C-alpha positions as CSV (number, residue, x, y, z in Angstrom):
1,M,0.0,-0.1,0.0
2,F,1.5,3.3,-1.0
3,T,0.7,6.9,-1.4
4,F,1.8,9.5,-3.8
5,I,2.0,13.4,-3.9
6,Y,0.9,14.5,-7.3
7,E,-0.5,18.0,-6.5
8,G,-1.2,20.2,-3.5
9,V,1.4,20.0,-0.8
10,P,5.1,20.2,-1.8
11,N,6.4,17.4,0.5
12,W,5.4,15.0,3.2
13,A,6.4,17.2,6.1
14,S,3.7,19.6,4.8
15,A,1.2,16.9,4.3
16,D,1.1,15.9,8.0
17,G,-0.5,12.6,6.9
18,I,-1.9,9.7,8.9
19,V,-3.2,6.4,7.6
20,T,-5.5,4.2,9.6
21,L,-6.1,0.6,8.8
22,F,-9.2,-1.1,10.3
23,P,-8.6,-4.9,10.2
24,A,-11.6,-7.3,10.5
25,S,-10.0,-8.6,13.7
26,G,-7.6,-7.0,16.0
27,P,-6.9,-3.4,16.8
28,E,-6.8,-0.6,14.3
29,I,-3.4,0.2,12.9
30,E,-2.4,4.0,12.7
31,V,0.6,4.9,10.6
32,R,1.9,8.5,10.7
33,L,3.8,9.8,7.7
34,D,6.3,11.6,9.9
35,E,9.6,10.3,8.8
36,P,9.8,12.1,5.4
37,D,12.5,12.3,2.8
38,P,12.1,15.8,1.4
39,Q,13.0,14.6,-2.1
40,A,10.5,11.7,-2.1
41,R,7.0,11.9,-3.6
42,T,6.0,8.4,-2.9
43,C,5.7,6.5,0.5
44,V,5.2,2.8,0.7
45,I,3.1,2.6,4.0
46,A,2.6,-1.2,4.4
47,M,2.8,-4.6,2.6
48,L,-0.4,-6.7,2.6
49,E,0.3,-10.3,2.2
50,N,-1.7,-13.6,2.3
51,R,0.2,-15.9,4.6
52,G,-1.5,-19.3,5.1
53,G,-5.0,-17.8,4.5
54,D,-4.4,-14.9,6.9
55,L,-4.0,-11.3,5.6
56,V,-0.8,-9.9,7.3
57,V,0.1,-6.2,7.4
58,D,3.7,-5.3,7.7
59,R,4.7,-1.6,8.2
60,E,7.1,-0.4,5.7
61,M,7.3,3.5,5.8
62,R,9.8,3.6,2.9
63,Y,10.0,6.9,1.0
64,I,10.8,6.6,-2.7
65,R,12.1,9.3,-4.9
66,G,10.0,8.7,-7.9
67,G,6.5,7.5,-8.8
68,Q,4.5,4.3,-9.0
69,S,6.7,2.6,-11.4
70,D,9.7,3.2,-9.2
71,V,7.8,1.5,-6.3
72,D,7.2,-1.4,-8.6
73,R,10.9,-1.7,-9.4
74,A,11.9,-1.4,-5.7
75,Y,9.7,-4.3,-4.8
76,G,10.1,-6.3,-8.0
77,W,6.4,-6.6,-8.8
78,G,6.8,-6.5,-12.5
79,M,3.6,-4.6,-13.3
80,Q,3.0,-2.7,-16.7
81,W,2.6,1.1,-16.2
82,A,1.2,3.6,-18.6
83,R,0.2,7.3,-18.3
84,G,-3.5,7.9,-17.1
85,S,-5.7,10.7,-15.9
86,K,-8.4,11.0,-13.4
């Protein structure tokens, strides 16, 4: 799970972001985006994995200087990326 600054605030320190996950069982997980790299526009917040039928959340908090395709390369997912618009 990652987030990306594409417009608005100039950096993560200005964003003052908080992500909260609400798992089906167990306590909620709050992640503060408070360890910024001022040059990074993307932050990998957590990895979600199926381990033996259980959804496991591992905290990442890895700031990446680049966009979605750079996250893909960093984690070796091998997805195909193309320009898009909202």
